[in-house]
C-alpha positions, 0 to 999 in steps of 0.5 A: 545151147546149154544142157544140164550135167546131171538129171535133176531129181524130183525132190530137188525140182519140186522144192523149187517150185513149191513156194511160187504155185500156191494160192493165197487166201482170198482177203475178207472184211467184215461189213459195218453194217450186218457184221457178215465176211465178204470180199474187200471193195465189194458190195456186202451180199447180206445187206447190200451196203457199200461203204455206209451207203445203201447200194442194192435193195434188201430183199423183201422178208418172206411170211411164212 
């Protein structure tokens, strides 16, 4: 079985691990109807449209 000859320092170990554990920011796209940012390939949470079609009915406006 392979055994390391010398101890790997914490700095060397962490340099090797640094780039693989970073998370990417989610890709956001602008809704063509309302302009709000949302995740790509998802129904817009603000207006309820997807690819120009109304998927979810808009919420009724509250009267003050």
